[in-house]
C-alpha positions as CSV (number, residue, x, y, z in Angstrom):
1,X,23.5,12.8,-33.5
2,X,21.4,13.1,-36.5
3,X,22.3,16.1,-38.7
4,X,20.3,19.4,-38.0
5,X,18.1,17.6,-35.5
6,X,18.8,20.5,-32.9
7,X,17.2,23.2,-35.2
8,X,13.5,22.8,-34.2
9,X,14.6,22.4,-30.4
10,X,16.6,25.5,-30.6
11,X,13.8,27.5,-32.0
12,X,11.3,26.1,-29.3
13,X,13.9,27.0,-26.6
14,X,14.0,30.5,-27.7
15,X,10.3,30.8,-27.3
16,X,10.0,28.9,-23.9
17,X,13.1,29.8,-22.1
18,X,13.8,26.0,-21.6
19,X,17.2,24.4,-22.6
20,X,17.5,22.4,-25.7
21,X,18.3,19.2,-23.9
22,X,15.2,19.6,-21.6
23,X,13.0,20.0,-24.7
24,X,14.6,17.0,-26.4
25,X,14.0,14.9,-23.3
26,X,10.4,15.8,-23.2
27,X,10.2,15.0,-27.0
28,X,11.7,11.6,-26.4
29,X,9.1,10.9,-23.8
30,X,6.2,11.8,-26.2
31,X,7.9,10.0,-29.1
32,X,7.9,6.8,-26.9
33,X,4.1,6.7,-27.3
34,X,3.8,5.9,-31.0
35,X,6.9,3.7,-30.8
36,X,5.5,1.7,-27.8
37,X,2.3,1.3,-30.0
38,X,4.6,-0.2,-32.7
39,X,6.3,-2.3,-30.1
40,X,2.9,-3.9,-29.0
41,X,2.1,-4.8,-32.6
42,X,5.0,-6.9,-33.1
43,X,3.7,-10.5,-33.0
44,X,3.7,-12.2,-29.7
45,X,5.4,-15.2,-31.2
46,X,8.4,-13.1,-32.1
47,X,9.9,-11.9,-28.8
48,X,13.4,-11.5,-30.3
49,X,11.9,-8.9,-32.7
50,X,10.6,-7.0,-29.7
51,X,14.1,-7.0,-28.1
52,X,15.7,-5.8,-31.2
53,X,13.2,-3.0,-31.7
54,X,13.5,-2.0,-28.1
55,X,17.5,-1.9,-28.6
56,X,17.3,0.1,-31.8
57,X,14.9,2.8,-30.4
58,X,17.2,3.3,-27.1
59,X,20.3,3.5,-29.5
60,X,18.5,6.3,-31.4
61,X,17.8,8.1,-28.2
62,X,21.3,7.9,-26.9
63,X,23.2,8.7,-30.1
64,X,20.7,10.0,-32.7
65,X,19.1,12.5,-30.3
66,X,21.6,13.3,-27.5
67,X,24.9,12.2,-29.2
68,X,25.7,10.2,-25.9
69,X,28.4,7.9,-27.2
70,X,29.8,7.9,-23.8
71,X,26.5,6.9,-22.5
72,X,26.5,3.7,-24.7
73,X,29.9,2.8,-23.2
74,X,28.6,3.5,-19.6
75,X,25.5,1.3,-20.1
76,X,27.7,-1.4,-21.7
77,X,30.2,-1.5,-19.0
78,X,27.5,-1.6,-16.1
79,X,25.3,-4.1,-17.7
80,X,28.0,-6.6,-19.0
81,X,29.8,-6.4,-15.7
82,X,26.7,-7.2,-13.7
83,X,25.9,-10.2,-16.1
84,X,29.5,-11.5,-15.6
85,X,29.2,-11.2,-11.7
86,X,26.0,-12.8,-11.6
87,X,27.1,-15.7,-13.8
88,X,30.5,-16.5,-12.4
89,X,30.3,-15.5,-8.7
90,X,28.5,-17.4,-6.2
91,X,27.8,-17.1,-2.5
92,X,26.1,-14.5,-0.3
93,X,28.5,-11.8,-1.3
94,X,27.6,-11.8,-5.0
95,X,24.7,-9.4,-4.9
96,X,26.9,-7.0,-2.7
97,X,29.7,-7.2,-5.2
98,X,27.3,-6.4,-7.9
99,X,25.9,-3.5,-5.7
100,X,29.3,-2.1,-5.2
101,X,30.4,-2.4,-8.9
102,X,27.3,-0.5,-10.4
103,X,27.0,2.1,-7.6
104,X,30.9,2.8,-7.8
105,X,30.5,3.2,-11.6
106,X,27.8,5.4,-11.3
107,X,29.3,7.5,-8.6
108,X,32.3,8.4,-11.1
109,X,29.6,9.8,-13.5
110,X,28.0,11.7,-10.5
111,X,31.2,13.3,-9.6
112,X,32.0,14.2,-13.2
113,X,28.5,15.8,-13.6
114,X,28.8,17.7,-10.5
115,X,32.3,19.1,-11.4
116,X,30.8,20.0,-14.8
117,X,28.0,21.9,-13.2
118,X,25.6,21.8,-16.3
119,X,22.2,20.9,-15.0
120,X,20.5,22.0,-18.2
121,X,22.3,19.3,-20.2
122,X,21.2,15.7,-20.2
123,X,23.8,13.2,-19.6
124,X,23.8,9.5,-19.0
125,X,23.5,9.7,-15.3
126,X,19.8,9.8,-15.2
127,X,19.5,6.6,-17.4
128,X,22.3,5.1,-15.1
129,X,20.4,5.8,-12.0
130,X,17.5,3.7,-13.3
131,X,20.0,1.1,-14.6
132,X,21.5,0.7,-11.1
133,X,18.1,-0.2,-9.8
134,X,17.5,-3.0,-12.4
135,X,20.9,-4.4,-12.1
136,X,21.2,-4.6,-8.4
137,X,17.8,-6.1,-8.2
138,X,19.0,-8.6,-11.1
139,X,21.8,-9.8,-8.9
140,X,19.6,-10.5,-6.0
141,X,17.0,-12.2,-8.1
142,X,19.8,-14.4,-9.3
143,X,21.1,-15.2,-5.9
144,X,17.6,-16.0,-4.6
145,X,17.3,-18.5,-7.5
146,X,20.2,-20.3,-6.1
147,X,18.8,-20.7,-2.6
148,X,16.2,-23.3,-1.4
149,X,12.7,-22.3,-1.7
150,X,12.1,-22.8,2.0
151,X,14.6,-20.1,2.7
152,X,12.9,-17.4,0.8
153,X,10.1,-15.0,1.4
154,X,7.0,-14.9,-0.9
155,X,8.4,-11.9,-2.6
156,X,11.8,-13.6,-3.2
157,X,10.0,-16.7,-4.6
158,X,8.1,-14.7,-7.1
159,X,11.1,-12.8,-8.4
160,X,13.9,-15.5,-8.0
161,X,15.8,-16.4,-11.3
162,X,17.1,-20.0,-11.2
163,X,18.6,-19.5,-14.7
164,X,20.2,-16.5,-16.4
165,X,18.4,-15.0,-19.2
166,X,19.8,-15.0,-22.7
167,X,22.0,-11.9,-23.6
168,X,19.3,-10.6,-26.2
169,X,16.7,-10.7,-23.5
170,X,19.0,-9.1,-21.0
171,X,19.8,-6.3,-23.4
172,X,16.2,-5.6,-24.0
173,X,15.6,-5.5,-20.3
174,X,18.5,-3.0,-19.8
175,X,17.6,-0.7,-22.7
176,X,13.7,-0.8,-22.5
177,X,13.2,2.7,-24.2
178,X,10.0,4.0,-22.5
179,X,11.7,4.1,-19.1
180,X,15.4,4.5,-20.3
181,X,15.9,8.0,-19.1
182,X,13.7,8.6,-16.1
183,X,12.3,5.2,-15.1
184,X,10.1,3.6,-13.9
185,X,12.4,0.6,-12.8
186,X,11.0,-2.9,-12.7
187,X,12.6,-6.3,-12.0
188,X,13.6,-8.8,-14.8
189,X,10.8,-11.3,-14.0
190,X,8.2,-8.6,-15.0
191,X,10.1,-8.0,-18.3
192,X,10.2,-11.7,-19.1
193,X,6.4,-12.2,-18.2
194,X,5.8,-9.2,-20.5
195,X,7.7,-10.3,-23.5
196,X,6.6,-13.9,-23.1
197,X,3.0,-12.6,-22.6
198,X,2.4,-15.0,-19.7
199,X,1.6,-11.6,-17.8
200,X,-1.5,-11.6,-19.6
201,X,-2.8,-15.0,-18.9
202,X,-6.6,-14.8,-17.6
203,X,-6.9,-16.6,-14.2
204,X,-8.8,-19.8,-14.5
205,X,-12.5,-19.5,-13.8
206,X,-12.6,-15.8,-15.0
207,X,-15.9,-14.9,-16.6
208,X,-15.1,-14.5,-20.3
209,X,-17.2,-11.3,-20.4
210,X,-14.8,-9.7,-17.7
211,X,-11.7,-10.8,-19.8
212,X,-9.7,-7.6,-21.2
213,X,-10.4,-6.8,-24.8
214,X,-7.6,-7.4,-27.2
215,X,-7.0,-6.8,-31.0
216,X,-6.6,-9.7,-33.4
217,X,-4.4,-12.2,-32.0
218,X,-2.5,-10.2,-29.5
219,X,-2.8,-11.1,-25.8
220,X,-1.8,-7.5,-24.6
221,X,-5.0,-5.8,-23.7
222,X,-6.0,-2.5,-25.2
223,X,-4.3,0.3,-23.3
224,X,-4.6,3.5,-25.4
225,X,-7.1,5.2,-23.3
226,X,-5.2,4.9,-19.8
227,X,-2.0,5.8,-21.6
228,X,-3.6,8.9,-23.1
229,X,-4.9,10.0,-19.7
230,X,-1.4,9.7,-18.3
231,X,0.2,11.6,-21.0
232,X,-2.4,14.4,-20.9
233,X,-2.1,14.7,-17.1
234,X,1.8,14.6,-17.5
235,X,1.7,17.6,-19.8
236,X,-0.6,19.4,-17.4
237,X,1.9,18.7,-14.5
238,X,4.7,20.2,-16.8
239,X,2.8,23.3,-17.6
240,X,1.9,23.9,-13.7
241,X,5.8,23.4,-13.2
242,X,6.6,26.1,-15.6
243,X,4.2,28.5,-13.9
244,X,4.9,27.8,-10.3
245,X,8.7,27.5,-10.7
246,X,8.7,31.1,-12.0
247,X,7.3,32.2,-8.7
248,X,9.0,29.7,-6.2
249,X,12.6,28.9,-7.0
250,X,15.9,28.6,-5.3
251,X,17.0,32.2,-6.0
252,X,14.1,33.5,-4.3
253,X,14.6,31.5,-0.9
254,X,18.4,32.4,-0.8
255,X,17.8,36.1,-1.8
256,X,17.4,39.1,0.4
257,X,13.7,39.5,-0.2
258,X,13.0,36.2,1.5
259,X,13.7,37.6,4.9
260,X,11.0,40.4,4.4
261,X,8.2,37.9,5.1
262,X,7.1,36.6,8.6
263,X,8.3,33.3,9.9
264,X,5.1,31.5,9.0
265,X,5.2,32.9,5.5
266,X,8.8,31.9,4.9
267,X,7.6,28.2,5.9
268,X,4.9,28.6,3.3
269,X,7.3,29.7,0.5
270,X,9.6,26.8,1.5
271,X,6.6,24.4,1.1
272,X,5.6,25.8,-2.3
273,X,9.3,25.6,-3.5
274,X,9.1,21.9,-2.7
275,X,5.7,21.7,-4.4
276,X,7.0,23.4,-7.6
277,X,9.8,21.0,-7.7
278,X,7.4,18.0,-7.2
279,X,5.3,19.1,-10.2
280,X,8.3,18.4,-12.5
281,X,8.7,15.0,-11.2
282,X,5.0,14.3,-11.6
283,X,4.9,15.4,-15.1
284,X,8.1,13.3,-16.1
285,X,6.9,10.2,-14.3
286,X,3.4,10.4,-15.7
287,X,4.8,10.6,-19.2
288,X,7.1,7.7,-18.9
289,X,4.4,5.6,-17.1
290,X,1.9,6.3,-20.0
291,X,4.4,5.0,-22.6
292,X,4.9,1.8,-20.4
293,X,1.2,1.3,-20.2
294,X,0.7,1.6,-24.0
295,X,3.5,-1.0,-24.5
296,X,1.5,-3.3,-22.1
297,X,4.2,-3.5,-19.3
298,X,2.1,-1.5,-16.9
299,X,-0.6,-4.3,-16.9
300,X,-1.5,-5.4,-13.4
301,X,-4.4,-7.8,-14.0
302,X,-8.1,-7.7,-13.6
303,X,-10.1,-6.2,-10.8
304,X,-12.1,-9.0,-9.4
305,X,-14.9,-6.8,-8.2
306,X,-15.3,-4.4,-11.2
307,X,-13.8,-6.6,-13.9
308,X,-11.8,-3.6,-15.2
309,X,-8.2,-3.9,-16.3
310,X,-5.7,-2.4,-13.8
311,X,-2.7,-0.6,-15.2
312,X,-0.8,0.4,-12.0
313,X,2.1,-2.1,-12.1
314,X,4.7,0.7,-12.8
315,X,2.9,3.6,-11.1
316,X,5.8,5.8,-9.8
317,X,3.9,8.6,-7.8
318,X,0.5,9.4,-6.3
319,X,0.3,13.1,-6.1
320,X,-2.9,13.2,-4.1
321,X,-1.6,10.9,-1.6
322,X,1.7,12.8,-1.5
323,X,0.1,16.2,-0.9
324,X,-2.5,15.0,1.6
325,X,0.1,12.7,3.6
326,X,-0.6,12.9,7.4
327,X,2.6,10.9,8.4
328,X,5.9,10.1,7.1
329,X,5.0,6.6,6.0
330,X,2.2,7.9,3.6
331,X,4.5,10.7,2.3
332,X,7.4,8.5,1.6
333,X,5.2,5.6,0.0
334,X,3.5,7.8,-2.4
335,X,6.7,9.4,-3.7
336,X,8.9,7.7,-6.3
337,X,7.3,4.3,-5.5
338,X,9.5,2.0,-7.6
339,X,12.7,3.5,-6.1
340,X,11.2,3.0,-2.6
341,X,10.4,-0.6,-3.5
342,X,14.0,-1.1,-4.7
343,X,15.4,0.3,-1.5
344,X,13.1,-1.6,0.7
345,X,13.4,-4.9,-1.1
346,X,17.1,-4.8,-1.9
347,X,18.6,-2.7,0.8
348,X,16.2,-2.2,4.0
349,X,15.3,-5.9,4.2
350,X,18.7,-7.2,3.0
351,X,20.8,-5.6,5.7
352,X,18.5,-6.9,8.4
353,X,19.6,-10.2,9.9
354,X,17.0,-13.1,9.4
355,X,14.6,-13.3,12.1
356,X,14.8,-9.9,13.2
357,X,12.8,-6.7,12.5
358,X,14.3,-3.8,10.6
359,X,15.4,-0.9,12.9
360,X,17.0,2.5,12.9
361,X,20.2,1.0,11.5
362,X,18.4,-0.4,8.4
363,X,16.6,3.0,8.0
364,X,19.8,5.0,8.1
365,X,21.6,2.5,5.7
366,X,18.6,2.9,3.2
367,X,18.5,6.6,3.4
368,X,22.2,6.7,2.9
369,X,22.0,4.4,-0.1
370,X,19.2,6.6,-1.4
371,X,21.5,9.8,-1.0
372,X,24.4,7.9,-2.5
373,X,22.2,6.8,-5.5
374,X,21.3,10.4,-6.2
375,X,24.7,11.8,-6.1
376,X,27.2,13.7,-4.0
377,X,25.6,17.1,-3.5
378,X,25.7,17.8,0.2
379,X,22.0,18.6,0.2
380,X,21.1,14.9,-0.7
381,X,22.8,13.9,2.5
382,X,21.3,16.5,4.8
383,X,17.9,15.6,3.4
384,X,18.1,11.9,3.7
385,X,20.0,11.7,7.0
386,X,17.4,14.0,8.5
387,X,14.5,12.1,6.9
388,X,15.9,8.9,8.7
389,X,15.7,10.6,12.1
390,X,12.3,12.2,11.1
391,X,10.9,8.6,10.4
392,X,12.1,7.2,13.6
393,X,10.5,10.1,15.6
394,X,7.2,9.6,13.6
395,X,7.2,6.0,14.4
396,X,7.3,6.7,18.1
397,X,4.4,9.2,17.8
398,X,2.3,6.8,15.8
399,X,3.1,4.0,18.3
400,X,2.8,5.8,21.7
401,X,0.6,9.0,21.0
402,X,-1.8,8.1,18.3
403,X,-3.4,5.1,20.3
404,X,-4.9,7.7,22.8
405,X,-7.0,9.0,19.8
406,X,-8.4,5.6,19.2
407,X,-10.6,3.3,21.0
408,X,-8.6,0.8,23.4
409,X,-8.9,-2.1,21.0
410,X,-7.4,0.3,18.3
411,X,-10.2,-0.5,15.9
412,X,-12.3,2.7,15.9
413,X,-11.4,6.5,16.2
414,X,-12.4,8.5,19.1
415,X,-14.3,11.9,18.6
416,X,-10.9,13.7,19.0
417,X,-9.2,11.7,16.2
418,X,-10.0,14.4,13.7
419,X,-7.9,16.9,15.5
420,X,-4.9,14.5,15.7
421,X,-5.3,14.0,11.9
422,X,-5.4,17.7,11.2
423,X,-2.4,18.5,13.4
424,X,-0.3,15.4,11.9
425,X,-1.0,16.7,8.4
426,X,0.4,20.2,9.1
427,X,3.3,18.8,11.0
428,X,4.2,16.2,8.4
429,X,4.1,18.7,5.5
430,X,6.0,21.4,7.4
431,X,8.6,18.9,8.5
432,X,9.1,17.4,5.0
433,X,9.3,20.8,3.2
434,X,12.2,21.6,5.7
435,X,13.8,18.3,5.2
436,X,13.6,18.3,1.3
437,X,14.8,21.9,1.1
438,X,18.4,20.8,0.6
439,X,17.4,18.3,-1.9
440,X,16.4,21.2,-4.1
441,X,19.1,23.7,-3.0
442,X,22.0,21.0,-3.5
443,X,24.9,23.0,-2.0
444,X,25.8,23.0,1.7
445,X,25.9,26.9,1.9
446,X,22.7,27.4,0.3
447,X,21.0,24.7,2.4
448,X,22.3,25.9,5.8
449,X,21.4,29.4,4.9
450,X,17.7,28.5,4.2
451,X,17.5,26.4,7.3
452,X,18.8,29.1,9.3
453,X,16.4,31.4,8.0
454,X,13.5,29.3,9.3
455,X,15.4,28.8,12.7
456,X,16.2,25.0,12.0
457,X,12.7,24.4,13.3
458,X,12.4,20.7,12.1
459,X,15.9,19.9,13.4
460,X,14.8,21.3,16.8
461,X,11.6,19.4,16.7
462,X,13.3,16.1,15.9
463,X,15.9,16.7,18.7
464,X,13.2,17.6,21.1
465,X,11.1,14.5,20.2
466,X,14.0,12.1,20.4
467,X,14.9,13.6,23.8
468,X,11.1,13.2,24.9
469,X,10.9,9.5,24.0
470,X,14.4,8.9,25.6
471,X,13.2,10.4,28.8
472,X,10.9,8.7,31.4
473,X,7.9,10.0,29.4
474,X,8.1,7.0,27.1
475,X,7.7,4.3,29.9
476,X,5.0,6.5,31.4
477,X,3.1,6.7,28.1
478,X,3.6,3.0,27.7
479,X,2.2,2.5,31.2
480,X,-0.7,4.7,30.5
481,X,-1.7,2.6,27.4
482,X,-1.4,-0.6,29.2
483,X,-3.6,0.7,32.1
484,X,-6.0,1.9,29.4
485,X,-6.0,-1.5,27.8
486,X,-6.5,-3.4,31.2
487,X,-9.4,-0.9,32.1
488,X,-10.9,-1.6,28.6
489,X,-10.5,-5.3,29.0
490,X,-12.0,-5.2,32.5
491,X,-15.0,-3.2,31.2
492,X,-15.4,-5.5,28.4
493,X,-15.4,-8.5,30.8
494,X,-17.9,-6.7,33.1
495,X,-20.2,-6.1,30.1
496,X,-20.0,-9.6,29.1
497,X,-20.9,-10.7,32.5
498,X,-23.8,-8.3,32.7
499,X,-25.0,-9.7,29.3
500,X,-24.8,-13.3,30.6
501,X,-26.7,-12.3,33.8
502,X,-29.3,-10.7,31.7
503,X,-29.5,-13.7,29.3
504,X,-30.0,-16.0,32.3
505,X,-32.6,-13.6,33.8
506,X,-34.4,-13.6,30.3
507,X,-34.2,-17.5,30.3
508,X,-35.7,-17.8,33.9
509,X,-38.4,-15.2,32.9
510,X,-39.2,-17.1,29.8
511,X,-39.5,-20.4,31.7
512,X,-41.7,-18.8,34.4
513,X,-43.9,-17.6,31.6
514,X,-44.1,-21.0,30.1
515,X,-45.1,-22.4,33.5
516,X,-47.7,-19.7,34.0
517,X,-49.1,-20.4,30.6
518,X,-49.3,-24.1,31.4
519,X,-51.2,-23.5,34.8
520,X,-53.5,-21.2,33.0
521,X,-54.2,-23.6,30.5
522,X,-55.1,-26.4,33.0
523,X,-57.3,-24.0,35.0
524,X,-59.0,-22.9,31.8
525,X,-59.6,-26.5,31.1
526,X,-61.1,-27.1,34.4
527,X,-63.4,-24.0,34.3
528,X,-64.7,-24.8,30.8
529,X,-65.6,-28.4,32.0
530,X,-67.7,-27.1,35.0
531,X,-65.1,-28.5,37.5
532,X,-66.3,-32.1,36.4
533,X,-64.5,-34.7,34.3
534,X,-65.3,-34.7,30.6
535,X,-67.3,-38.1,31.0
536,X,-68.9,-37.7,34.5
537,X,-71.2,-40.7,33.9
538,X,-68.6,-43.1,33.2
539,X,-66.5,-41.9,36.2
540,X,-69.5,-42.3,38.6
541,X,-70.1,-45.9,37.2
542,X,-66.5,-46.8,38.0
543,X,-66.9,-45.4,41.6
544,X,-70.2,-47.3,42.1
545,X,-68.5,-50.5,40.8
546,X,-65.6,-50.1,43.3
547,X,-68.0,-49.5,46.2
548,X,-70.0,-52.6,45.2
549,X,-66.9,-54.7,45.1
550,X,-65.9,-53.5,48.6
551,X,-69.4,-54.2,50.0
552,X,-69.4,-57.7,48.6
553,X,-66.1,-58.3,50.0
554,X,-67.3,-57.3,53.5
555,X,-70.5,-59.5,53.2
556,X,-68.2,-62.6,52.4
557,X,-66.4,-61.9,55.7
558,X,-69.7,-61.8,57.4
559,X,-70.3,-58.1,57.9
560,X,-73.9,-57.1,57.5
561,X,-74.0,-54.1,55.2
562,X,-77.0,-52.3,53.7
563,X,-76.2,-50.1,50.7
564,X,-78.4,-48.6,48.0
565,X,-78.3,-49.9,44.6
566,X,-76.3,-48.4,41.7
567,X,-79.5,-46.7,40.3
568,X,-80.4,-45.5,43.6
569,X,-77.1,-43.8,44.1
570,X,-77.1,-42.4,40.6
571,X,-80.6,-40.9,41.1
572,X,-79.5,-39.3,44.3
573,X,-76.5,-37.7,42.6
574,X,-78.6,-36.5,39.8
575,X,-81.0,-35.0,42.2
576,X,-78.1,-33.3,44.2
577,X,-76.7,-31.8,40.9
578,X,-80.0,-30.8,39.4
579,X,-79.2,-32.5,36.1
580,X,-79.2,-35.8,34.5
581,X,-76.1,-37.7,34.0
């Protein structure tokens, strides 16, 4: 550690009440911003200089700021061991061996930290937790790179590593300083595309006016504004954490004063305890994400509609989505996103046999891994195991209850859907504030004490729900949904038949109208012509000519016929009509 570096932090600690290490950790997050700006200014054609700069800054953080010589040893053992496993082992067990190696190594440090019981001091376990996600993902990516392309899903194809990276590139990936202590985690392919600047290639056909603005010859777009927004917002979250944690903390919920309030008020206090705890994580993750954005690694392409650059590649949390979640899926997906991605892609889907859908066993294995990754405090296991059951129950409600509040085709909400949404919001938030309580309290006695003070309401609710869906009620619900669907299809078929009949009737009516119009047109022509042909004189001459021919034929046969001449007949007709022809 650098000489006298603790002096300003000790003074700040005396003013704020925070520990020296906590203040130094916040300082490292803020210092990463100007250092990330310098990192981005290293020429794109010199990636080795970027790697060396990253390694140098991380060594300063570990040794110069926190005096964590043991931390360097820990990171060296985990990263070098993983590289050796990925290089020299082959077969389907390679990523699992890598997983056991890094998780086992981290577990030793978790146990040591738990026994030391010094939560205010920063040690290497935080950095090692981020490192475990990177290294286990690295093993799976190398394994996927050795398989046939036909055997891989799209996600695996995108992140597969057919060849191992160089040691310098690997070291830069491991020690990326903006996310060293608190994340966010990311896969090696993202780091490689960033350091090679292929991440910033503009798709063919993109309007040059919509291309992201850069400086000089750099391909990395300007990112100072979104990074600053993240930094300011992160500091606001930290400030709110300091305020709310003074009102809602673990000492309050395990103290005697907690029982002076009503049952509903105790649930509200438990919820606010979780909210105050989340504020700390919001602040830390916003600060680290902002530094990653400033370095360029947060780049996620260009929005095709707006033409604006997106910087959400490493977004780790969505506070609004978290606090307004109406179901377990939304709650979990908006929290610690990169860790959730790691658990889903490298545990949840990997323990599921090919060709089958993940089930409860995959969920339980994923939550157990998450608990082990966090450490060995009993509170973690209470939270994550209960969360696995809670997620299963929520799936049943969403699958068998929610459809009753949608149209039979599932496309549109019914007028009563708003009531379902409101109820599901309160149930979700109440269930998770109970479930995550032990995550904050950590110890088994404290966790069970607080749970008992709210009468284990979430445990009772989960047990009752699982019993309900294990009873004949589930087949009855399925039957009702099927009947509802059949009725809807029958009504739809009836409506289609009626529409066809209406169309046929309209076609017949239109045909009749056309016939009527044709008759009316013929009659009109006859009326306008006075009931006579348009050339009555010519027609009459033809008639006279035919009669004369007939008379002449009769005379040739010896029949005596006296007929008037043509002029006589014409004059008679004109006299009869009263007009000349």
